[in-house]
N, CA, C and O atoms as a Tripos MOL2 file, in Angstrom:
@<TRIPOS>MOLECULE
protein
  308   307    77     0     0
PROTEIN
NO_CHARGES

@<TRIPOS>ATOM
      1 N          84.2600   63.7490  119.0720 N.3       1 UNK1
      2 CA         85.0740   63.7540  117.7280 C.3       1 UNK1
      3 C          86.0670   63.8570  118.1210 C.2       1 UNK1
      4 O          86.1800   64.1840  119.3020 O.2       1 UNK1
      5 N          87.0500   63.6660  117.4500 N.am      2 UNK2
      6 CA         88.2060   64.4700  117.3170 C.3       2 UNK2
      7 C          88.5500   65.4670  116.1390 C.2       2 UNK2
      8 O          87.8480   65.6280  115.1410 O.2       2 UNK2
      9 N          89.5940   66.0310  116.3790 N.am      3 UNK3
     10 CA         89.9250   67.2410  115.1870 C.3       3 UNK3
     11 C          90.1290   66.1550  113.9150 C.2       3 UNK3
     12 O          89.9140   64.9470  114.0220 O.2       3 UNK3
     13 N          90.5310   66.7480  112.8410 N.am      4 UNK4
     14 CA         91.3170   66.5660  111.6440 C.3       4 UNK4
     15 C          92.2840   65.8240  111.6800 C.2       4 UNK4
     16 O          93.0670   66.3210  112.4890 O.2       4 UNK4
     17 N          92.8630   64.5340  111.1010 N.am      5 UNK5
     18 CA         94.1150   63.6870  111.3270 C.3       5 UNK5
     19 C          94.9640   64.4900  110.4200 C.2       5 UNK5
     20 O          94.7650   65.2510  109.4730 O.2       5 UNK5
     21 N          96.3630   63.8660  111.3030 N.am      6 UNK6
     22 CA         97.5320   64.5740  110.0180 C.3       6 UNK6
     23 C          98.0620   63.2280  109.2340 C.2       6 UNK6
     24 O          99.2300   63.1590  108.8500 O.2       6 UNK6
     25 N          97.1270   62.1720  109.0270 N.am      7 UNK7
     26 CA         97.5180   60.9310  108.6920 C.3       7 UNK7
     27 C          96.6680   61.3310  107.2190 C.2       7 UNK7
     28 O          95.7260   62.1170  107.1120 O.2       7 UNK7
     29 N          97.4450   60.3780  105.9490 N.am      8 UNK8
     30 CA         96.8420   60.6580  105.1490 C.3       8 UNK8
     31 C          97.0560   61.6940  103.6600 C.2       8 UNK8
     32 O          98.2540   61.9320  103.5070 O.2       8 UNK8
     33 N          96.5120   62.0930  102.9840 N.am      9 UNK9
     34 CA         97.1250   63.1750  101.9090 C.3       9 UNK9
     35 C          96.7490   64.4030  102.5550 C.2       9 UNK9
     36 O          95.6130   64.8550  102.6970 O.2       9 UNK9
     37 N          98.3840   65.1180  103.1080 N.am     10 UNK10
     38 CA         98.0780   66.7520  103.0990 C.3      10 UNK10
     39 C          97.4560   67.0980  101.9660 C.2      10 UNK10
     40 O          96.3950   67.7200  101.9410 O.2      10 UNK10
     41 N          98.0530   66.7330  101.0240 N.am     11 UNK11
     42 CA         97.3780   68.1680  100.1740 C.3      11 UNK11
     43 C          95.8220   67.7370  100.1730 C.2      11 UNK11
     44 O          95.3320   68.7510   99.6760 O.2      11 UNK11
     45 N          94.6250   66.7710  100.4440 N.am     12 UNK12
     46 CA         93.5010   66.7330  100.2830 C.3      12 UNK12
     47 C          93.1230   67.6030  101.6590 C.2      12 UNK12
     48 O          92.0820   68.2580  101.7220 O.2      12 UNK12
     49 N          93.9850   67.5420  102.6370 N.am     13 UNK13
     50 CA         93.5730   68.4590  103.7650 C.3      13 UNK13
     51 C          93.7180   69.9200  103.6160 C.2      13 UNK13
     52 O          92.8760   70.7280  104.0090 O.2      13 UNK13
     53 N          94.7770   70.2070  103.0560 N.am     14 UNK14
     54 CA         95.1050   71.7150  102.6360 C.3      14 UNK14
     55 C          93.8940   71.9540  101.8950 C.2      14 UNK14
     56 O          93.2210   72.7770  102.5150 O.2      14 UNK14
     57 N          93.4100   71.6380  100.9840 N.am     15 UNK15
     58 CA         92.2780   71.6480  100.3590 C.3      15 UNK15
     59 C          91.2380   71.7320  100.8280 C.2      15 UNK15
     60 O          90.4090   72.3730  100.1810 O.2      15 UNK15
     61 N          90.8460   71.1730  102.0540 N.am     16 UNK16
     62 CA         89.5310   71.1440  102.6010 C.3      16 UNK16
     63 C          89.4970   72.5460  103.5070 C.2      16 UNK16
     64 O          88.6380   73.4230  103.4120 O.2      16 UNK16
     65 N          90.5410   72.5410  104.3290 N.am     17 UNK17
     66 CA         90.9310   73.9580  105.2350 C.3      17 UNK17
     67 C          90.8870   74.8010  104.6010 C.2      17 UNK17
     68 O          90.3970   75.8500  105.0190 O.2      17 UNK17
     69 N          91.5260   74.6530  102.9570 N.am     18 UNK18
     70 CA         91.4040   76.4200  102.7490 C.3      18 UNK18
     71 C          89.5000   76.5190  102.0280 C.2      18 UNK18
     72 O          88.7840   77.5200  102.0170 O.2      18 UNK18
     73 N          89.2400   75.4470  101.6370 N.am     19 UNK19
     74 CA         88.0690   75.8270  101.4670 C.3      19 UNK19
     75 C          86.9350   76.2280  102.6430 C.2      19 UNK19
     76 O          85.9410   76.9450  102.5290 O.2      19 UNK19
     77 N          87.3410   75.6540  103.5720 N.am     20 UNK20
     78 CA         86.2530   75.8830  104.7860 C.3      20 UNK20
     79 C          86.6710   77.0640  105.2360 C.2      20 UNK20
     80 O          85.7710   77.5680  105.9080 O.2      20 UNK20
     81 N          87.7130   77.8100  105.1750 N.am     21 UNK21
     82 CA         88.2720   79.3390  105.0830 C.3      21 UNK21
     83 C          87.6240   80.3620  104.6750 C.2      21 UNK21
     84 O          87.2150   81.3940  105.2070 O.2      21 UNK21
     85 N          87.5650   79.5400  102.7780 N.am     22 UNK22
     86 CA         86.1550   80.7920  102.4220 C.3      22 UNK22
     87 C          85.2940   80.4550  102.8390 C.2      22 UNK22
     88 O          84.6320   81.4870  102.9430 O.2      22 UNK22
     89 N          84.7300   79.6860  103.2040 N.am     23 UNK23
     90 CA         83.5030   79.3870  103.4380 C.3      23 UNK23
     91 C          82.9100   80.5240  104.3800 C.2      23 UNK23
     92 O          82.0350   81.3170  104.0340 O.2      23 UNK23
     93 N          83.6300   80.4710  105.8380 N.am     24 UNK24
     94 CA         84.1620   81.1990  107.0700 C.3      24 UNK24
     95 C          83.8760   82.4440  106.6700 C.2      24 UNK24
     96 O          82.9450   82.9840  107.2660 O.2      24 UNK24
     97 N          84.6890   83.3580  105.4010 N.am     25 UNK25
     98 CA         84.8650   84.0800  105.4570 C.3      25 UNK25
     99 C          83.5350   84.8370  104.6070 C.2      25 UNK25
    100 O          83.1880   86.0090  104.7600 O.2      25 UNK25
    101 N          82.8680   83.7730  103.6260 N.am     26 UNK26
    102 CA         81.9230   84.5380  103.1470 C.3      26 UNK26
    103 C          80.3820   84.2040  103.9260 C.2      26 UNK26
    104 O          79.3250   84.5680  103.4090 O.2      26 UNK26
    105 N          80.4350   83.5390  105.0960 N.am     27 UNK27
    106 CA         79.4720   83.1860  105.8800 C.3      27 UNK27
    107 C          79.5190   84.8290  106.9100 C.2      27 UNK27
    108 O          78.5760   85.5120  107.3090 O.2      27 UNK27
    109 N          80.7040   84.9860  107.0450 N.am     28 UNK28
    110 CA         80.8790   86.1990  108.4630 C.3      28 UNK28
    111 C          80.0930   87.9430  107.2920 C.2      28 UNK28
    112 O          79.5830   88.9830  107.7090 O.2      28 UNK28
    113 N          80.3030   87.5910  106.2090 N.am     29 UNK29
    114 CA         79.8880   88.6880  105.4880 C.3      29 UNK29
    115 C          77.9030   88.9490  105.0400 C.2      29 UNK29
    116 O          77.2620   89.9340  104.6740 O.2      29 UNK29
    117 N          77.5070   87.3900  105.3440 N.am     30 UNK30
    118 CA         76.0010   86.7750  105.2710 C.3      30 UNK30
    119 C          75.4310   87.5880  106.0530 C.2      30 UNK30
    120 O          76.2380   88.1380  106.8020 O.2      30 UNK30
    121 N          73.9910   88.0080  106.2450 N.am     31 UNK31
    122 CA         72.8730   88.7550  106.8420 C.3      31 UNK31
    123 C          72.6750   87.4540  107.8780 C.2      31 UNK31
    124 O          72.8450   87.6390  109.0840 O.2      31 UNK31
    125 N          72.3290   86.2040  107.3960 N.am     32 UNK32
    126 CA         71.9520   85.0230  107.9450 C.3      32 UNK32
    127 C          72.7460   83.7770  107.7360 C.2      32 UNK32
    128 O          72.4220   83.0250  106.8170 O.2      32 UNK32
    129 N          73.6110   83.5360  108.3960 N.am     33 UNK33
    130 CA         74.4330   82.6300  108.6140 C.3      33 UNK33
    131 C          74.2250   81.2850  108.8210 C.2      33 UNK33
    132 O          73.0620   81.0750  109.1670 O.2      33 UNK33
    133 N          75.1040   79.9940  108.7200 N.am     34 UNK34
    134 CA         74.3710   79.1520  108.9140 C.3      34 UNK34
    135 C          74.5700   78.9710  110.4820 C.2      34 UNK34
    136 O          75.4800   79.3170  111.2340 O.2      34 UNK34
    137 N          73.3110   78.2600  110.6980 N.am     35 UNK35
    138 CA         73.2910   78.2560  112.4700 C.3      35 UNK35
    139 C          74.3820   77.5310  113.4490 C.2      35 UNK35
    140 O          74.5170   77.7450  114.6540 O.2      35 UNK35
    141 N          75.0460   76.7190  112.7250 N.am     36 UNK36
    142 CA         76.1310   76.2150  113.3560 C.3      36 UNK36
    143 C          77.3670   76.4820  113.1990 C.2      36 UNK36
    144 O          78.2970   76.3820  113.9990 O.2      36 UNK36
    145 N          77.3440   76.8350  112.1080 N.am     37 UNK37
    146 CA         78.9870   77.7110  112.1050 C.3      37 UNK37
    147 C          78.7800   78.8300  112.8130 C.2      37 UNK37
    148 O          79.6580   79.1270  113.6240 O.2      37 UNK37
    149 N          77.6360   79.6810  112.6930 N.am     38 UNK38
    150 CA         78.1470   81.2910  113.4090 C.3      38 UNK38
    151 C          77.9890   80.7590  115.0940 C.2      38 UNK38
    152 O          78.3170   81.5650  115.9640 O.2      38 UNK38
    153 N          77.6010   79.7100  115.4010 N.am     39 UNK39
    154 CA         77.5250   79.5660  116.8710 C.3      39 UNK39
    155 C          78.9230   79.1570  117.1960 C.2      39 UNK39
    156 O          79.3170   79.4280  118.3300 O.2      39 UNK39
    157 N          79.7330   78.5470  116.3780 N.am     40 UNK40
    158 CA         81.0560   77.4980  116.7310 C.3      40 UNK40
    159 C          82.2180   79.0920  116.7690 C.2      40 UNK40
    160 O          83.1010   79.3210  117.5950 O.2      40 UNK40
    161 N          81.8280   79.9000  115.6670 N.am     41 UNK41
    162 CA         82.6860   81.1890  115.4460 C.3      41 UNK41
    163 C          82.3170   82.3000  116.5820 C.2      41 UNK41
    164 O          82.9990   83.3220  116.6490 O.2      41 UNK41
    165 N          81.4710   82.1320  117.2740 N.am     42 UNK42
    166 CA         80.9070   83.1930  118.3180 C.3      42 UNK42
    167 C          81.6080   82.0410  119.5540 C.2      42 UNK42
    168 O          81.8600   82.6570  120.5900 O.2      42 UNK42
    169 N          81.8890   80.8360  119.6230 N.am     43 UNK43
    170 CA         82.6730   80.2430  120.6980 C.3      43 UNK43
    171 C          84.2420   80.4340  120.4540 C.2      43 UNK43
    172 O          84.8590   80.9880  121.3640 O.2      43 UNK43
    173 N          84.7610   80.1390  119.6220 N.am     44 UNK44
    174 CA         86.3520   79.7290  119.1290 C.3      44 UNK44
    175 C          86.8660   80.5380  118.1930 C.2      44 UNK44
    176 O          86.0630   81.4010  117.8360 O.2      44 UNK44
    177 N          88.0290   80.5810  117.6040 N.am     45 UNK45
    178 CA         89.1210   81.0110  117.1740 C.3      45 UNK45
    179 C          88.3850   80.7350  115.5100 C.2      45 UNK45
    180 O          87.6190   79.8070  115.2460 O.2      45 UNK45
    181 N          88.7820   81.6340  114.6930 N.am     46 UNK46
    182 CA         88.3680   81.3490  113.3410 C.3      46 UNK46
    183 C          88.9960   80.0450  112.9630 C.2      46 UNK46
    184 O          88.2060   79.1830  112.5800 O.2      46 UNK46
    185 N          90.0730   79.7830  112.9920 N.am     47 UNK47
    186 CA         91.2710   78.7270  112.3690 C.3      47 UNK47
    187 C          90.7660   77.4810  113.3690 C.2      47 UNK47
    188 O          91.2010   76.3450  113.1790 O.2      47 UNK47
    189 N          89.9300   77.7360  114.3170 N.am     48 UNK48
    190 CA         89.9830   76.3370  114.9600 C.3      48 UNK48
    191 C          88.4020   76.0730  114.0370 C.2      48 UNK48
    192 O          88.1740   75.0500  113.3910 O.2      48 UNK48
    193 N          87.5920   77.0660  114.1510 N.am     49 UNK49
    194 CA         86.4180   76.7410  113.4340 C.3      49 UNK49
    195 C          86.6540   76.2620  111.7440 C.2      49 UNK49
    196 O          85.8070   75.4140  111.4640 O.2      49 UNK49
    197 N          87.3770   76.5100  110.8080 N.am     50 UNK50
    198 CA         87.8800   76.5470  109.5090 C.3      50 UNK50
    199 C          88.1660   74.4750  109.6660 C.2      50 UNK50
    200 O          87.7620   73.6350  108.8620 O.2      50 UNK50
    201 N          89.0110   74.2120  111.0310 N.am     51 UNK51
    202 CA         89.2080   72.8530  110.6960 C.3      51 UNK51
    203 C          88.1780   71.9990  110.8320 C.2      51 UNK51
    204 O          87.9860   71.0440  110.0780 O.2      51 UNK51
    205 N          87.3340   72.3630  111.9850 N.am     52 UNK52
    206 CA         86.3980   71.9860  112.2440 C.3      52 UNK52
    207 C          85.1010   71.7890  111.2000 C.2      52 UNK52
    208 O          84.3760   70.8050  111.0490 O.2      52 UNK52
    209 N          85.0830   73.1220  110.5240 N.am     53 UNK53
    210 CA         84.2720   72.3810  109.1880 C.3      53 UNK53
    211 C          84.8830   71.5730  107.8170 C.2      53 UNK53
    212 O          84.2790   71.0210  106.8980 O.2      53 UNK53
    213 N          86.3420   71.7410  108.0750 N.am     54 UNK54
    214 CA         87.0550   71.1180  107.2370 C.3      54 UNK54
    215 C          86.5030   69.4890  107.6840 C.2      54 UNK54
    216 O          85.8790   68.8250  106.8560 O.2      54 UNK54
    217 N          86.7390   69.0650  108.7610 N.am     55 UNK55
    218 CA         86.6290   67.6300  109.5320 C.3      55 UNK55
    219 C          85.4510   67.2040  109.1210 C.2      55 UNK55
    220 O          85.3760   66.0760  108.6330 O.2      55 UNK55
    221 N          83.8480   68.3460  109.2820 N.am     56 UNK56
    222 CA         82.8890   67.6580  108.4960 C.3      56 UNK56
    223 C          82.6150   67.4600  107.6970 C.2      56 UNK56
    224 O          82.0630   66.4180  107.3440 O.2      56 UNK56
    225 N          82.9870   68.7350  106.8210 N.am     57 UNK57
    226 CA         83.1370   68.7890  105.2400 C.3      57 UNK57
    227 C          83.9950   67.1580  104.9980 C.2      57 UNK57
    228 O          83.1640   66.4100  104.4820 O.2      57 UNK57
    229 N          85.3350   66.4160  105.2010 N.am     58 UNK58
    230 CA         85.5630   65.2530  105.3220 C.3      58 UNK58
    231 C          84.8200   63.8760  105.2980 C.2      58 UNK58
    232 O          84.7200   62.8750  104.5890 O.2      58 UNK58
    233 N          84.3130   64.4420  106.5880 N.am     59 UNK59
    234 CA         83.2110   63.0540  106.8520 C.3      59 UNK59
    235 C          81.7450   62.9430  106.0870 C.2      59 UNK59
    236 O          81.1220   61.9080  105.8490 O.2      59 UNK59
    237 N          81.4110   64.1680  105.8020 N.am     60 UNK60
    238 CA         80.4860   64.0640  104.9020 C.3      60 UNK60
    239 C          80.6900   63.4330  103.5050 C.2      60 UNK60
    240 O          79.8830   62.6510  103.0040 O.2      60 UNK60
    241 N          81.7800   63.8180  102.9480 N.am     61 UNK61
    242 CA         82.5890   63.4350  101.3950 C.3      61 UNK61
    243 C          82.6440   61.9870  101.8830 C.2      61 UNK61
    244 O          81.7440   61.1710  101.6810 O.2      61 UNK61
    245 N          83.7360   61.7500  102.5180 N.am     62 UNK62
    246 CA         83.7460   60.0410  103.0460 C.3      62 UNK62
    247 C          82.1560   59.4050  102.6970 C.2      62 UNK62
    248 O          81.9060   58.9320  101.5880 O.2      62 UNK62
    249 N          81.3230   59.4550  103.5990 N.am     63 UNK63
    250 CA         79.7630   59.4370  103.5930 C.3      63 UNK63
    251 C          79.6450   59.1670  102.4870 C.2      63 UNK63
    252 O          79.6050   57.9780  102.1700 O.2      63 UNK63
    253 N          79.5700   59.9510  101.7400 N.am     64 UNK64
    254 CA         79.0750   60.2230  100.0230 C.3      64 UNK64
    255 C          79.1800   58.7510   99.3610 C.2      64 UNK64
    256 O          78.3460   57.9550   98.9310 O.2      64 UNK64
    257 N          80.9090   58.7600   99.5050 N.am     65 UNK65
    258 CA         81.8190   57.9490   98.8600 C.3      65 UNK65
    259 C          81.4080   56.4200   99.2890 C.2      65 UNK65
    260 O          80.8850   55.6090   98.5240 O.2      65 UNK65
    261 N          81.6470   56.2550  100.2630 N.am     66 UNK66
    262 CA         81.1640   54.7290  100.8820 C.3      66 UNK66
    263 C          79.8460   54.4110  100.3690 C.2      66 UNK66
    264 O          79.8730   53.3140   99.8110 O.2      66 UNK66
    265 N          78.4650   55.0680  100.3430 N.am     67 UNK67
    266 CA         77.5650   54.7090  100.0060 C.3      67 UNK67
    267 C          77.0520   54.9460   98.7450 C.2      67 UNK67
    268 O          75.9460   54.5450   98.3830 O.2      67 UNK67
    269 N          78.1050   55.8230   97.8120 N.am     68 UNK68
    270 CA         77.5430   55.8540   96.5210 C.3      68 UNK68
    271 C          76.6460   56.5970   96.1690 C.2      68 UNK68
    272 O          76.0790   56.4830   95.0820 O.2      68 UNK68
    273 N          76.2780   57.7870   97.3410 N.am     69 UNK69
    274 CA         74.9320   58.7200   97.2640 C.3      69 UNK69
    275 C          75.6810   60.1480   96.6260 C.2      69 UNK69
    276 O          76.8830   60.3610   96.4690 O.2      69 UNK69
    277 N          74.5570   60.9950   96.3380 N.am     70 UNK70
    278 CA         75.0050   62.2780   95.8000 C.3      70 UNK70
    279 C          74.7490   63.0820   96.7870 C.2      70 UNK70
    280 O          73.8760   62.4710   97.4030 O.2      70 UNK70
    281 N          74.9560   64.1210   97.3740 N.am     71 UNK71
    282 CA         74.8030   65.0720   98.0650 C.3      71 UNK71
    283 C          73.4310   65.3710   98.6980 C.2      71 UNK71
    284 O          72.6240   65.8500   97.9020 O.2      71 UNK71
    285 N          73.0390   65.2110   99.8250 N.am     72 UNK72
    286 CA         71.9900   65.6340  100.0430 C.3      72 UNK72
    287 C          71.9590   66.6390  101.1130 C.2      72 UNK72
    288 O          72.6300   66.5110  102.1380 O.2      72 UNK72
    289 N          71.1200   67.7240  100.8660 N.am     73 UNK73
    290 CA         71.3550   68.7650  101.8460 C.3      73 UNK73
    291 C          70.3520   68.7300  103.3580 C.2      73 UNK73
    292 O          69.1370   68.7440  103.1630 O.2      73 UNK73
    293 N          70.7210   68.6970  104.4710 N.am     74 UNK74
    294 CA         70.3060   68.0040  106.1180 C.3      74 UNK74
    295 C          68.7110   68.7290  105.8030 C.2      74 UNK74
    296 O          68.4550   69.7050  105.0980 O.2      74 UNK74
    297 N          68.0200   68.0820  106.4000 N.am     75 UNK75
    298 CA         66.5600   68.2850  106.3420 C.3      75 UNK75
    299 C          66.7430   69.5460  107.5760 C.2      75 UNK75
    300 O          67.4750   69.4300  108.5590 O.2      75 UNK75
    301 N          65.7710   70.9210  107.2080 N.am     76 UNK76
    302 CA         65.5950   71.7810  108.3720 C.3      76 UNK76
    303 C          64.9230   71.3340  109.2270 C.2      76 UNK76
    304 O          64.0500   70.5800  108.8000 O.2      76 UNK76
    305 N          64.9590   71.5600  110.9830 N.am     77 UNK77
    306 CA         63.9490   71.2630  111.9420 C.3      77 UNK77
    307 C          63.1520   72.1730  111.8740 C.2      77 UNK77
    308 O          62.1590   72.1800  112.6010 O.2      77 UNK77
@<TRIPOS>BOND
     1     1     2 1
     2     2     3 1
     3     3     4 2
     4     3     5 am
     5     5     6 1
     6     6     7 1
     7     7     8 2
     8     7     9 am
     9     9    10 1
    10    10    11 1
    11    11    12 2
    12    11    13 am
    13    13    14 1
    14    14    15 1
    15    15    16 2
    16    15    17 am
    17    17    18 1
    18    18    19 1
    19    19    20 2
    20    19    21 am
    21    21    22 1
    22    22    23 1
    23    23    24 2
    24    23    25 am
    25    25    26 1
    26    26    27 1
    27    27    28 2
    28    27    29 am
    29    29    30 1
    30    30    31 1
    31    31    32 2
    32    31    33 am
    33    33    34 1
    34    34    35 1
    35    35    36 2
    36    35    37 am
    37    37    38 1
    38    38    39 1
    39    39    40 2
    40    39    41 am
    41    41    42 1
    42    42    43 1
    43    43    44 2
    44    43    45 am
    45    45    46 1
    46    46    47 1
    47    47    48 2
    48    47    49 am
    49    49    50 1
    50    50    51 1
    51    51    52 2
    52    51    53 am
    53    53    54 1
    54    54    55 1
    55    55    56 2
    56    55    57 am
    57    57    58 1
    58    58    59 1
    59    59    60 2
    60    59    61 am
    61    61    62 1
    62    62    63 1
    63    63    64 2
    64    63    65 am
    65    65    66 1
    66    66    67 1
    67    67    68 2
    68    67    69 am
    69    69    70 1
    70    70    71 1
    71    71    72 2
    72    71    73 am
    73    73    74 1
    74    74    75 1
    75    75    76 2
    76    75    77 am
    77    77    78 1
    78    78    79 1
    79    79    80 2
    80    79    81 am
    81    81    82 1
    82    82    83 1
    83    83    84 2
    84    83    85 am
    85    85    86 1
    86    86    87 1
    87    87    88 2
    88    87    89 am
    89    89    90 1
    90    90    91 1
    91    91    92 2
    92    91    93 am
    93    93    94 1
    94    94    95 1
    95    95    96 2
    96    95    97 am
    97    97    98 1
    98    98    99 1
    99    99   100 2
   100    99   101 am
   101   101   102 1
   102   102   103 1
   103   103   104 2
   104   103   105 am
   105   105   106 1
   106   106   107 1
   107   107   108 2
   108   107   109 am
   109   109   110 1
   110   110   111 1
   111   111   112 2
   112   111   113 am
   113   113   114 1
   114   114   115 1
   115   115   116 2
   116   115   117 am
   117   117   118 1
   118   118   119 1
   119   119   120 2
   120   119   121 am
   121   121   122 1
   122   122   123 1
   123   123   124 2
   124   123   125 am
   125   125   126 1
   126   126   127 1
   127   127   128 2
   128   127   129 am
   129   129   130 1
   130   130   131 1
   131   131   132 2
   132   131   133 am
   133   133   134 1
   134   134   135 1
   135   135   136 2
   136   135   137 am
   137   137   138 1
   138   138   139 1
   139   139   140 2
   140   139   141 am
   141   141   142 1
   142   142   143 1
   143   143   144 2
   144   143   145 am
   145   145   146 1
   146   146   147 1
   147   147   148 2
   148   147   149 am
   149   149   150 1
   150   150   151 1
   151   151   152 2
   152   151   153 am
   153   153   154 1
   154   154   155 1
   155   155   156 2
   156   155   157 am
   157   157   158 1
   158   158   159 1
   159   159   160 2
   160   159   161 am
   161   161   162 1
   162   162   163 1
   163   163   164 2
   164   163   165 am
   165   165   166 1
   166   166   167 1
   167   167   168 2
   168   167   169 am
   169   169   170 1
   170   170   171 1
   171   171   172 2
   172   171   173 am
   173   173   174 1
   174   174   175 1
   175   175   176 2
   176   175   177 am
   177   177   178 1
   178   178   179 1
   179   179   180 2
   180   179   181 am
   181   181   182 1
   182   182   183 1
   183   183   184 2
   184   183   185 am
   185   185   186 1
   186   186   187 1
   187   187   188 2
   188   187   189 am
   189   189   190 1
   190   190   191 1
   191   191   192 2
   192   191   193 am
   193   193   194 1
   194   194   195 1
   195   195   196 2
   196   195   197 am
   197   197   198 1
   198   198   199 1
   199   199   200 2
   200   199   201 am
   201   201   202 1
   202   202   203 1
   203   203   204 2
   204   203   205 am
   205   205   206 1
   206   206   207 1
   207   207   208 2
   208   207   209 am
   209   209   210 1
   210   210   211 1
   211   211   212 2
   212   211   213 am
   213   213   214 1
   214   214   215 1
   215   215   216 2
   216   215   217 am
   217   217   218 1
   218   218   219 1
   219   219   220 2
   220   219   221 am
   221   221   222 1
   222   222   223 1
   223   223   224 2
   224   223   225 am
   225   225   226 1
   226   226   227 1
   227   227   228 2
   228   227   229 am
   229   229   230 1
   230   230   231 1
   231   231   232 2
   232   231   233 am
   233   233   234 1
   234   234   235 1
   235   235   236 2
   236   235   237 am
   237   237   238 1
   238   238   239 1
   239   239   240 2
   240   239   241 am
   241   241   242 1
   242   242   243 1
   243   243   244 2
   244   243   245 am
   245   245   246 1
   246   246   247 1
   247   247   248 2
   248   247   249 am
   249   249   250 1
   250   250   251 1
   251   251   252 2
   252   251   253 am
   253   253   254 1
   254   254   255 1
   255   255   256 2
   256   255   257 am
   257   257   258 1
   258   258   259 1
   259   259   260 2
   260   259   261 am
   261   261   262 1
   262   262   263 1
   263   263   264 2
   264   263   265 am
   265   265   266 1
   266   266   267 1
   267   267   268 2
   268   267   269 am
   269   269   270 1
   270   270   271 1
   271   271   272 2
   272   271   273 am
   273   273   274 1
   274   274   275 1
   275   275   276 2
   276   275   277 am
   277   277   278 1
   278   278   279 1
   279   279   280 2
   280   279   281 am
   281   281   282 1
   282   282   283 1
   283   283   284 2
   284   283   285 am
   285   285   286 1
   286   286   287 1
   287   287   288 2
   288   287   289 am
   289   289   290 1
   290   290   291 1
   291   291   292 2
   292   291   293 am
   293   293   294 1
   294   294   295 1
   295   295   296 2
   296   295   297 am
   297   297   298 1
   298   298   299 1
   299   299   300 2
   300   299   301 am
   301   301   302 1
   302   302   303 1
   303   303   304 2
   304   303   305 am
   305   305   306 1
   306   306   307 1
   307   307   308 2
@<TRIPOS>SUBSTRUCTURE
     1 UNK1         2 RESIDUE 1 A UNK
     2 UNK2         6 RESIDUE 1 A UNK
     3 UNK3        10 RESIDUE 1 A UNK
     4 UNK4        14 RESIDUE 1 A UNK
     5 UNK5        18 RESIDUE 1 A UNK
     6 UNK6        22 RESIDUE 1 A UNK
     7 UNK7        26 RESIDUE 1 A UNK
     8 UNK8        30 RESIDUE 1 A UNK
     9 UNK9        34 RESIDUE 1 A UNK
    10 UNK10       38 RESIDUE 1 A UNK
    11 UNK11       42 RESIDUE 1 A UNK
    12 UNK12       46 RESIDUE 1 A UNK
    13 UNK13       50 RESIDUE 1 A UNK
    14 UNK14       54 RESIDUE 1 A UNK
    15 UNK15       58 RESIDUE 1 A UNK
    16 UNK16       62 RESIDUE 1 A UNK
    17 UNK17       66 RESIDUE 1 A UNK
    18 UNK18       70 RESIDUE 1 A UNK
    19 UNK19       74 RESIDUE 1 A UNK
    20 UNK20       78 RESIDUE 1 A UNK
    21 UNK21       82 RESIDUE 1 A UNK
    22 UNK22       86 RESIDUE 1 A UNK
    23 UNK23       90 RESIDUE 1 A UNK
    24 UNK24       94 RESIDUE 1 A UNK
    25 UNK25       98 RESIDUE 1 A UNK
    26 UNK26      102 RESIDUE 1 A UNK
    27 UNK27      106 RESIDUE 1 A UNK
    28 UNK28      110 RESIDUE 1 A UNK
    29 UNK29      114 RESIDUE 1 A UNK
    30 UNK30      118 RESIDUE 1 A UNK
    31 UNK31      122 RESIDUE 1 A UNK
    32 UNK32      126 RESIDUE 1 A UNK
    33 UNK33      130 RESIDUE 1 A UNK
    34 UNK34      134 RESIDUE 1 A UNK
    35 UNK35      138 RESIDUE 1 A UNK
    36 UNK36      142 RESIDUE 1 A UNK
    37 UNK37      146 RESIDUE 1 A UNK
    38 UNK38      150 RESIDUE 1 A UNK
    39 UNK39      154 RESIDUE 1 A UNK
    40 UNK40      158 RESIDUE 1 A UNK
    41 UNK41      162 RESIDUE 1 A UNK
    42 UNK42      166 RESIDUE 1 A UNK
    43 UNK43      170 RESIDUE 1 A UNK
    44 UNK44      174 RESIDUE 1 A UNK
    45 UNK45      178 RESIDUE 1 A UNK
    46 UNK46      182 RESIDUE 1 A UNK
    47 UNK47      186 RESIDUE 1 A UNK
    48 UNK48      190 RESIDUE 1 A UNK
    49 UNK49      194 RESIDUE 1 A UNK
    50 UNK50      198 RESIDUE 1 A UNK
    51 UNK51      202 RESIDUE 1 A UNK
    52 UNK52      206 RESIDUE 1 A UNK
    53 UNK53      210 RESIDUE 1 A UNK
    54 UNK54      214 RESIDUE 1 A UNK
    55 UNK55      218 RESIDUE 1 A UNK
    56 UNK56      222 RESIDUE 1 A UNK
    57 UNK57      226 RESIDUE 1 A UNK
    58 UNK58      230 RESIDUE 1 A UNK
    59 UNK59      234 RESIDUE 1 A UNK
    60 UNK60      238 RESIDUE 1 A UNK
    61 UNK61      242 RESIDUE 1 A UNK
    62 UNK62      246 RESIDUE 1 A UNK
    63 UNK63      250 RESIDUE 1 A UNK
    64 UNK64      254 RESIDUE 1 A UNK
    65 UNK65      258 RESIDUE 1 A UNK
    66 UNK66      262 RESIDUE 1 A UNK
    67 UNK67      266 RESIDUE 1 A UNK
    68 UNK68      270 RESIDUE 1 A UNK
    69 UNK69      274 RESIDUE 1 A UNK
    70 UNK70      278 RESIDUE 1 A UNK
    71 UNK71      282 RESIDUE 1 A UNK
    72 UNK72      286 RESIDUE 1 A UNK
    73 UNK73      290 RESIDUE 1 A UNK
    74 UNK74      294 RESIDUE 1 A UNK
    75 UNK75      298 RESIDUE 1 A UNK
    76 UNK76      302 RESIDUE 1 A UNK
    77 UNK77      306 RESIDUE 1 A UNK
């Protein structure tokens, strides 16, 4: 998958990135961070991880709007 695009509403993109940075800041202080985000932060810079998380959130929101569904937490494997 590609990164987050600069096309579209820049304010929405900015909000998604700021929200992702807040999640990363909270996750770094947590005893047991989310596995996907912890692995990403171990490999990449925090700003790159924030954009990746914002992209993931944008795709999730788009899918929810398209299907008209509420958020469902992913099942734990």
